C-alpha positions as CSV (number, residue, x, y, z in Angstrom):
1,M,-43.4,151.3,51.1
2,D,-41.7,148.0,49.9
3,T,-38.9,147.9,47.3
4,I,-41.0,146.5,44.5
5,K,-43.7,149.3,44.8
6,L,-41.0,151.9,44.9
7,L,-39.4,150.5,41.8
8,R,-42.7,150.6,39.9
9,L,-43.4,154.2,40.9
10,L,-39.9,155.2,39.8
11,G,-40.5,153.4,36.5
12,L,-43.8,155.3,35.9
13,F,-42.0,158.5,36.7
14,C,-39.4,157.5,34.0
15,L,-42.2,157.4,31.4
16,C,-42.4,161.2,31.8
17,I,-38.8,162.3,32.2
18,V,-36.6,159.9,30.2
19,G,-38.4,160.0,26.9
20,C,-39.7,156.4,27.1
21,G,-42.4,157.3,24.7
22,A,-46.2,157.7,24.5
23,L,-48.6,156.6,21.8
24,A,-50.7,159.1,19.8
25,D,-53.5,156.5,19.4
26,L,-54.3,153.6,21.7
27,N,-55.6,150.1,21.1
28,D,-58.5,148.9,23.3
29,T,-58.2,146.0,25.8
30,G,-59.5,143.2,23.6
31,I,-62.2,142.3,26.1
32,D,-65.4,141.7,24.1
33,W,-67.4,139.9,26.8
34,G,-69.1,141.5,29.8
35,G,-69.9,140.6,33.4
36,D,-73.5,139.6,34.1
37,Y,-73.5,139.2,37.9
38,P,-74.3,136.8,39.4
39,S,-74.4,134.4,36.4
40,G,-70.9,135.1,35.2
41,N,-69.4,136.2,31.9
42,N,-71.8,137.0,29.1
43,E,-69.9,136.4,25.8
44,S,-72.3,138.3,23.6
45,C,-71.9,141.6,25.5
46,T,-75.6,142.3,25.2
47,S,-77.4,145.6,26.0
48,N,-78.8,143.9,29.1
49,L,-75.5,144.2,30.9
50,A,-75.1,146.8,33.6
51,A,-73.5,149.6,31.6
52,P,-71.0,150.9,31.1
53,Q,-68.7,147.9,30.8
54,D,-65.4,147.5,28.9
55,C,-67.0,145.3,26.2
56,N,-69.4,148.0,25.1
57,Q,-67.0,150.9,25.1
58,G,-64.2,152.0,22.7
59,R,-62.8,150.2,19.7
60,D,-63.7,146.7,20.9
61,D,-67.3,147.8,20.5
62,S,-67.2,150.2,17.5
63,F,-64.5,148.5,15.4
64,N,-64.9,144.9,16.3
65,D,-63.9,143.4,12.9
66,E,-62.3,139.9,13.2
67,T,-60.9,140.1,9.6
68,D,-57.9,142.2,10.7
69,G,-57.3,141.1,14.3
70,H,-59.3,140.2,17.4
71,A,-61.9,142.6,18.7
72,G,-60.9,146.3,18.1
73,F,-57.3,145.5,17.0
74,S,-56.4,146.2,13.4
75,F,-53.3,144.6,12.0
76,V,-51.7,144.0,8.6
77,A,-49.3,141.1,8.2
78,M,-46.1,141.9,6.2
79,D,-43.5,139.7,4.4
80,D,-39.8,140.0,4.8
81,L,-39.7,142.8,2.2
82,G,-42.3,144.9,4.0
83,Q,-45.2,144.1,1.6
84,P,-48.7,143.2,2.9
85,T,-49.3,139.5,3.0
86,V,-51.7,136.9,4.5
87,P,-51.1,136.0,8.2
88,S,-49.4,132.7,8.6
89,S,-48.0,130.5,11.4
90,G,-45.4,127.8,11.9
91,A,-41.6,127.9,12.0
92,I,-41.4,130.8,9.5
93,P,-44.5,132.8,9.6
94,H,-45.0,136.3,8.1
95,A,-42.1,138.5,9.1
96,C,-43.7,141.7,10.5
97,V,-47.0,143.2,11.6
98,K,-48.3,146.8,11.0
99,D,-50.6,148.1,13.8
100,L,-53.0,150.3,11.9
101,V,-54.2,152.0,15.2
102,T,-50.8,153.0,16.7
103,G,-48.9,153.1,13.5
104,L,-46.2,150.8,14.9
105,I,-44.5,148.0,12.9
106,W,-43.6,144.9,15.0
107,E,-41.2,142.1,14.5
108,V,-42.8,138.6,14.4
109,K,-40.8,135.7,16.0
110,T,-39.9,132.5,14.2
111,D,-39.2,129.0,15.4
112,D,-36.4,128.1,13.0
113,N,-33.2,128.6,15.1
114,G,-32.5,131.7,13.1
115,L,-31.8,135.3,14.2
116,H,-35.5,135.9,15.1
117,D,-36.2,132.6,16.9
118,K,-38.7,132.8,19.8
119,D,-36.5,130.8,22.2
120,W,-33.4,133.1,22.2
121,T,-33.0,135.2,25.3
122,Y,-31.0,138.3,26.1
123,S,-29.7,140.5,29.0
124,W,-30.7,144.2,28.8
125,Y,-27.9,146.6,27.8
126,D,-27.9,150.2,26.5
127,S,-24.6,151.9,26.3
128,N,-26.1,155.3,25.4
129,P,-26.1,157.6,28.5
130,A,-28.9,159.7,26.9
131,T,-31.3,156.8,27.1
132,N,-30.0,154.3,29.8
133,A,-31.2,156.4,32.8
134,G,-27.7,156.2,34.3
135,Y,-27.3,152.5,34.2
136,P,-26.2,150.7,31.0
137,G,-27.0,147.2,32.1
138,Y,-25.2,144.0,31.2
139,P,-23.6,143.2,27.8
140,D,-23.6,139.5,26.9
141,Y,-24.9,138.1,30.1
142,T,-26.1,134.9,28.4
143,D,-25.1,132.7,25.4
144,N,-28.6,131.6,24.4
145,C,-28.9,133.5,21.1
146,F,-28.2,133.2,17.4
147,T,-25.0,135.2,17.7
148,V,-23.6,133.5,20.8
149,T,-20.6,135.8,21.0
150,R,-22.9,138.5,22.5
151,C,-26.5,138.0,23.6
152,D,-27.8,141.4,24.8
153,T,-30.5,143.8,23.6
154,E,-28.2,146.4,22.1
155,K,-26.4,143.8,20.0
156,Y,-29.7,142.2,18.8
157,V,-31.1,145.6,17.7
158,A,-27.8,146.2,15.7
159,D,-28.0,142.8,14.1
160,V,-31.6,143.2,13.0
161,N,-31.0,146.7,11.6
162,A,-27.9,145.4,9.7
163,E,-30.2,142.7,8.2
164,G,-32.8,145.3,7.1
165,W,-35.6,143.2,8.4
166,C,-38.8,143.8,6.4
167,G,-36.9,146.4,4.4
168,F,-36.2,148.7,7.4
169,H,-33.1,149.7,9.3
170,D,-34.6,151.7,12.2
171,W,-35.7,148.9,14.6
172,R,-35.5,149.6,18.3
173,L,-36.6,148.2,21.6
174,P,-40.2,149.2,22.4
175,T,-41.2,151.2,25.4
176,V,-43.3,149.5,28.0
177,A,-46.3,151.5,26.8
178,E,-45.8,150.3,23.3
179,L,-45.5,146.7,24.4
180,Q,-48.7,147.1,26.4
181,S,-50.4,148.4,23.3
182,I,-50.4,144.8,21.8
183,V,-51.6,143.1,24.9
184,D,-55.0,141.5,24.2
185,N,-56.7,140.9,27.5
186,G,-59.4,138.9,25.7
187,R,-56.8,136.2,25.1
188,S,-54.7,134.2,27.6
189,A,-51.3,132.5,27.8
190,P,-50.2,134.4,25.7
191,T,-52.3,137.6,26.0
192,I,-51.8,138.5,22.3
193,D,-53.5,137.9,19.0
194,R,-51.7,134.7,18.0
195,D,-52.9,134.9,14.4
196,Y,-50.7,138.0,13.9
197,F,-48.1,137.3,16.6
198,P,-47.4,133.5,16.5
199,N,-44.4,132.0,18.4
200,T,-44.9,134.4,21.3
201,R,-43.1,133.6,24.6
202,Y,-43.9,135.2,28.0
203,Y,-41.4,137.9,29.1
204,Y,-40.3,140.7,26.8
205,W,-37.8,143.5,27.5
206,A,-38.9,147.1,27.1
207,S,-36.5,150.0,26.5
208,T,-37.7,151.7,29.6
209,P,-35.1,151.5,32.5
210,V,-35.7,152.4,36.2
211,P,-33.2,155.3,36.9
212,F,-29.9,154.3,38.5
213,V,-31.0,151.0,40.1
214,G,-30.3,148.4,37.4
215,Y,-33.9,147.4,36.9
216,V,-35.8,147.6,33.6
217,W,-39.5,147.4,32.6
218,Q,-40.8,144.3,30.9
219,V,-44.2,142.9,29.9
220,N,-45.3,139.4,30.9
221,F,-47.5,138.1,28.0
222,N,-48.6,135.1,30.0
223,F,-50.9,137.4,32.0
224,G,-50.7,140.7,30.1
225,I,-49.0,142.6,33.0
226,D,-45.9,144.7,33.2
227,G,-43.2,144.8,35.8
228,T,-39.6,145.5,36.4
229,Q,-36.6,143.0,36.4
230,A,-32.9,143.1,36.9
231,A,-31.0,143.9,33.7
232,N,-29.0,140.7,33.9
233,T,-32.1,138.6,33.6
234,N,-32.5,136.6,30.3
235,Y,-35.7,137.7,28.6
236,S,-37.1,137.7,25.0
237,I,-37.1,140.6,22.6
238,R,-39.7,141.9,20.2
239,L,-38.5,144.9,18.2
240,V,-40.6,147.7,16.9
241,R,-40.3,150.7,14.6
242,G,-42.2,153.8,13.6
243,G,-45.3,155.1,15.4
244,N,-48.3,157.4,14.8
245,S,-46.5,160.1,16.8
246,S,-44.0,160.6,14.1
247,T,-44.4,158.5,10.9
248,Y,-47.0,156.7,8.8
249,L,-46.4,153.8,6.3
250,L,-47.2,154.2,2.7
251,Y,-47.8,151.0,0.7
252,V,-47.7,150.7,-3.1
253,A,-49.0,147.7,-5.0
254,K,-48.9,147.0,-8.7
255,V,-51.6,145.0,-10.6
256,G,-52.5,144.2,-14.2
257,L,-50.8,142.3,-17.1
258,G,-48.4,145.1,-17.8
259,T,-45.2,146.2,-16.1
260,G,-43.9,149.5,-14.8
261,T,-42.3,151.3,-11.9
262,V,-43.8,153.6,-9.2
263,T,-41.4,156.2,-7.6
264,S,-42.0,158.7,-4.9
265,F,-41.0,162.3,-4.0
266,P,-39.7,162.6,-1.3
267,G,-37.7,159.4,-2.1
268,G,-38.1,156.1,-0.4
269,I,-40.3,154.2,-2.8
270,R,-39.1,152.6,-6.0
271,C,-41.6,149.9,-6.8
272,G,-39.9,147.9,-8.6
273,T,-38.8,146.2,-5.5
274,D,-39.0,148.8,-2.7
275,C,-42.8,149.3,-2.4
276,S,-43.3,150.8,1.1
277,E,-41.8,153.6,3.1
278,A,-42.5,155.4,6.4
279,Y,-43.0,159.2,6.1
280,A,-43.3,161.9,8.7
281,A,-46.9,162.8,9.7
282,G,-48.2,165.5,7.4
283,T,-45.8,164.8,4.5
284,N,-47.3,165.1,1.0
285,V,-45.9,162.3,-1.1
286,T,-46.1,162.5,-4.8
287,L,-46.2,159.1,-6.6
288,T,-45.2,158.8,-10.3
289,A,-46.1,155.7,-12.4
290,T,-43.7,155.0,-15.4
291,P,-44.8,152.1,-17.6
292,T,-42.3,149.8,-19.3
293,A,-41.7,150.6,-23.0
294,G,-44.7,149.4,-25.0
295,H,-46.9,149.0,-21.9
296,S,-49.3,151.6,-20.5
297,F,-50.5,153.0,-17.1
298,A,-54.2,152.5,-16.6
299,G,-54.7,154.4,-13.4
300,W,-54.6,154.6,-9.6
301,S,-56.9,153.1,-7.0
302,G,-56.9,153.0,-3.2
303,D,-55.8,156.3,-1.7
304,C,-55.4,157.8,-5.2
305,S,-57.6,157.8,-8.3
306,G,-57.5,158.7,-11.9
307,T,-54.5,158.6,-14.2
308,G,-52.8,161.9,-13.4
309,S,-50.4,162.7,-10.6
310,C,-51.0,161.0,-7.3
311,V,-50.4,163.1,-4.1
312,V,-50.9,161.3,-0.9
313,A,-51.2,163.3,2.4
314,M,-49.6,161.2,5.1
315,T,-52.2,161.7,7.9
316,A,-52.5,157.9,8.5
317,A,-51.2,154.7,7.0
318,K,-52.1,154.8,3.3
319,G,-52.2,152.3,0.4
320,V,-52.1,153.0,-3.3
321,T,-52.5,150.5,-6.2
322,A,-51.1,151.2,-9.7
323,T,-52.5,149.3,-12.7
324,F,-50.4,148.7,-15.7
325,T,-51.6,147.1,-19.0
326,A,-49.6,145.1,-21.5
327,P,-49.4,146.0,-25.2
328,P,-52.0,144.2,-27.3
329,T,-51.1,140.7,-28.5
330,N,-51.7,139.8,-32.1
331,Y,-52.9,136.3,-33.1
332,T,-53.0,135.0,-36.6
333,L,-56.2,133.6,-38.2
334,T,-55.6,131.3,-41.1
335,V,-58.2,130.1,-43.6
336,A,-58.0,127.1,-45.8
337,K,-60.4,125.9,-48.5
338,A,-61.3,122.3,-49.3
339,G,-63.7,120.3,-51.4
340,T,-64.5,119.8,-55.1
341,G,-66.1,123.3,-55.4
342,T,-64.7,126.8,-55.4
343,G,-65.5,130.0,-53.5
344,T,-64.1,132.9,-51.5
345,V,-63.8,133.5,-47.8
346,T,-63.8,137.1,-46.5
347,S,-63.5,138.7,-43.1
348,N,-64.9,141.5,-41.0
349,P,-62.8,143.3,-39.8
350,A,-61.1,143.2,-43.1
351,G,-57.8,141.4,-43.7
352,I,-58.8,138.0,-45.2
353,D,-59.9,137.7,-48.9
354,C,-59.3,134.0,-49.6
355,G,-59.1,134.0,-52.8
356,S,-55.4,134.7,-52.4
357,D,-55.0,136.4,-49.0
358,C,-55.9,133.6,-46.5
359,S,-54.3,134.8,-43.2
360,Q,-54.3,137.9,-41.1
361,G,-53.1,139.0,-37.6
362,Y,-55.8,140.4,-35.2
363,V,-55.5,141.9,-31.7
364,S,-56.3,139.6,-28.9
365,G,-60.1,139.5,-28.1
366,T,-61.2,140.7,-31.6
367,V,-64.3,138.9,-33.0
368,V,-63.6,138.2,-36.6
369,T,-66.7,137.2,-38.7
370,L,-65.8,135.0,-41.7
371,T,-68.2,134.8,-44.7
372,A,-68.1,132.0,-47.2
373,T,-69.3,132.8,-50.8
374,P,-69.5,129.9,-53.2
375,D,-68.7,130.5,-56.9
376,S,-71.4,130.0,-59.5
377,G,-71.9,126.3,-59.9
378,S,-70.6,125.5,-56.4
379,T,-72.1,125.3,-53.0
380,F,-70.8,125.9,-49.5
381,D,-70.6,122.6,-47.5
382,G,-69.6,123.9,-44.1
383,W,-66.8,124.9,-41.7
384,S,-64.3,122.9,-39.7
385,G,-61.5,123.8,-37.3
386,A,-62.3,126.9,-35.2
387,C,-65.7,127.1,-36.9
388,S,-68.4,124.5,-37.4
389,G,-71.8,124.2,-39.0
390,G,-73.2,125.0,-42.4
391,L,-74.1,128.7,-42.1
392,T,-72.2,130.9,-44.5
393,T,-71.0,133.2,-41.7
394,C,-68.9,132.2,-38.6
395,P,-67.6,134.4,-35.7
396,V,-64.1,133.6,-34.4
397,T,-62.9,135.2,-31.2
398,M,-59.1,135.6,-31.3
399,T,-57.8,134.4,-28.0
400,A,-55.0,132.4,-29.7
401,A,-53.8,131.6,-33.2
402,K,-56.7,129.8,-35.0
403,S,-57.3,128.0,-38.2
404,V,-60.5,127.5,-40.1
405,T,-61.4,125.4,-43.2
406,A,-64.2,126.2,-45.5
407,T,-65.4,123.3,-47.7
408,F,-67.0,124.1,-51.1
409,G,-68.8,121.4,-53.1
410,S,-69.7,121.0,-56.7
411,G,-73.0,122.8,-57.1
412,S,-74.6,120.6,-59.8
413,C,-75.9,117.1,-59.3
414,P,-76.0,114.4,-62.0
415,A,-79.2,114.6,-64.1
416,S,-80.4,111.3,-62.7
417,I,-81.4,113.0,-59.4
418,T,-82.2,116.6,-60.3
419,L,-85.7,117.7,-59.3
420,E,-86.3,118.8,-62.9
421,N,-86.2,115.1,-64.0
422,E,-89.6,113.7,-63.0
423,N,-88.6,110.0,-63.6
424,A,-85.4,110.3,-61.5
425,R,-87.3,112.2,-58.8
426,D,-89.9,109.5,-58.5
427,Y,-87.2,106.8,-58.5
428,W,-85.3,108.5,-55.6
429,L,-88.4,109.3,-53.6
430,D,-89.5,105.6,-53.8
431,L,-86.0,104.6,-52.7
432,L,-86.0,106.9,-49.7
433,Y,-89.5,105.7,-48.7
434,Q,-88.0,102.2,-48.7
435,V,-85.2,103.5,-46.4
436,R,-87.8,104.9,-44.1
437,D,-90.0,101.8,-44.0
438,E,-87.5,99.0,-44.3
439,V,-84.0,100.0,-43.5
440,L,-84.9,102.0,-40.4
441,A,-86.9,99.0,-39.1
442,R,-83.6,97.1,-38.9
443,H,-81.7,99.9,-37.2
444,P,-81.4,99.9,-33.3
445,N,-82.6,103.5,-33.2
446,G,-84.9,103.2,-36.2
447,S,-88.2,103.6,-34.3
448,W,-87.0,107.0,-32.9
449,M,-85.8,108.2,-36.3
450,K,-89.0,107.2,-37.9
451,N,-91.1,109.1,-35.4
452,A,-88.9,112.1,-35.8
453,Y,-89.4,111.9,-39.6
454,Y,-93.2,112.1,-39.2
455,E,-93.0,114.9,-36.5
456,H,-90.7,117.2,-38.5
457,G,-91.3,116.2,-42.1
458,A,-93.5,119.2,-42.9
459,E,-91.0,121.7,-41.4
460,V,-88.1,120.2,-43.3
461,N,-90.0,120.1,-46.6
462,L,-90.9,123.8,-46.2
463,M,-87.2,124.6,-45.5
464,L,-86.1,122.8,-48.6
465,R,-88.7,124.4,-50.7
466,N,-87.8,127.9,-49.6
467,D,-84.0,127.6,-49.6
468,V,-82.4,126.7,-52.9
469,R,-79.0,126.4,-51.3
470,L,-80.2,124.0,-48.6
471,R,-82.0,122.0,-51.4
472,Q,-78.8,121.7,-53.4
473,H,-77.0,120.6,-50.2
474,A,-79.6,117.9,-49.6
475,L,-79.3,116.6,-53.2
476,R,-75.5,116.4,-53.0
477,V,-75.8,114.4,-49.8
478,L,-78.1,112.0,-51.5
479,W,-75.7,111.7,-54.4
480,A,-72.7,111.0,-52.1
481,L,-74.6,108.2,-50.4
482,R,-76.4,106.8,-53.4
483,D,-74.5,103.4,-53.5
484,N,-74.9,102.9,-49.7
485,V,-78.7,103.7,-49.9
486,K,-79.2,101.3,-52.8
487,A,-77.3,98.5,-51.0
488,A,-79.3,99.1,-47.8
489,V,-82.6,98.8,-49.7
490,D,-81.4,95.6,-51.2
491,G,-80.9,94.1,-47.7
492,S,-77.3,95.0,-46.7
493,T,-76.4,96.9,-43.5
494,L,-76.2,100.6,-44.0
495,R,-72.5,101.5,-43.6
496,L,-70.8,104.9,-44.0
497,D,-67.2,105.7,-43.9
498,E,-65.9,108.7,-42.0
499,S,-65.9,111.1,-45.0
500,Q,-69.6,110.1,-45.7
501,R,-70.5,110.6,-42.0
502,M,-68.9,114.1,-42.2
503,V,-71.1,114.9,-45.2
504,V,-74.2,114.0,-43.2
505,R,-73.0,115.9,-40.1
506,R,-72.5,119.1,-42.2
507,F,-75.9,118.8,-43.7
508,V,-77.5,118.4,-40.3
509,N,-75.6,121.4,-39.0
510,D,-76.8,123.4,-42.0
511,L,-80.4,122.2,-41.3
512,Q,-80.2,123.2,-37.7
513,A,-79.4,126.8,-38.5
514,G,-83.0,127.6,-39.6
515,A,-84.8,125.0,-37.6
516,S,-87.3,125.4,-34.8
517,P,-86.1,124.7,-31.3
518,K,-87.6,121.2,-31.2
519,L,-86.2,120.2,-34.5
520,R,-82.8,121.5,-33.5
521,E,-83.0,119.5,-30.3
522,D,-83.9,116.3,-32.2
523,L,-81.2,116.9,-34.8
524,E,-78.7,117.1,-31.9
525,V,-80.0,113.8,-30.6
526,F,-79.6,112.3,-34.1
527,L,-76.0,113.4,-34.2
528,E,-75.3,111.8,-30.9
529,M,-76.8,108.5,-32.2
530,F,-75.0,108.9,-35.5
């Protein structure tokens, strides 16, 4: 038997007697294509293949979900604080990876010349006689690392644990079996899921030595195979921690507009800032949510539910989300009154009686309905600000501080245009007919306006006849524009200042409130022209 074969057999023997480690759960191979002799590989792994084949067996067949890793692999990317994050690449990608199948947490290499850079290499060294199989290896056999004073595996493990990478201080070299667990034979050069393990080089040290001969196991990620190599060789390192055989990771996340803290018993989580912890398999972890003063706890989701105590049985990696709500925000609604008339504005819910009390604070999201009531002898002209239109009621949703102005007008018109005065009525009707037939003829949009008058005249007349308030509003508009109308009939161009235009807009808004859909549509067109 040649030397290499002997060394490999000795190494496999080591897996059983030196405590090199075994995994409670195993990943699949990553091969999701099958052989279809003689045509070659069948990427779809169809049922027509000669079964059984690797692609239609195990996790790669039953748990083939590409959203969390290739084929049957299931990974969670973690940031440098140990919190779940989105996988990334480049010089500084996500910091660590949680393998949800094996329970292991892996270091991710960088390309930034920092401590975790992919290009640093190390000799293998283990000074502990209980784990080095009778041969400690070589301390500092290279100077190609971040801490050039000593570039070996033992020193690197110590440096990463001192740093507390991803919030943990129990990093170690992986066993050869653990390294093989992330080999993805469905990928090549490197044989690993590069979305979760970017910046991967080829040769990585394992913690598994060959007894007494100075050789150590390593995994070649160029081809996905393991082998042994002299301890003074310069290889890369990818550290690991945890494992399904002993511990599971518990994640806590906080959501909502409120703030608070989640703590655990047994200790380890104070989230706050420390939101994950590994617990021994079978541990019952009690989580307690404490809202910040004035805030409130709304409940659990994930591996807990409800609003009471949360007890998580650590039989696998678990995740719990705590929702906190902020105290209600109050916004002030302010009402002002304008115009020549008088009246009162009240609110529902109560708080405004303007009158004299014209502002009130309301909880965010409250819908406040304002009602304008004109005094005797006055009319309500309409709203402006956070309300618009001529209806006497207006809903305001309190998403911020808001202001509303209610305009009241004088309710009586000069005798010269009241409907009770037949002579005045005939005079004004004749004047308005001239506006329709002569003034509109000179207006660029006169033809459309005239057609609308004939189409909707009967409906508007009925509305005016049945609504005394609307009728008073129309008379006051006529009175406000009396000089302009007379001048236009006499041949001048009809011109309105901004205050007069506002009078017309308010009346049109008032008219729209009780109008048919077609009349409302045409009144909207009129406002756009106006």
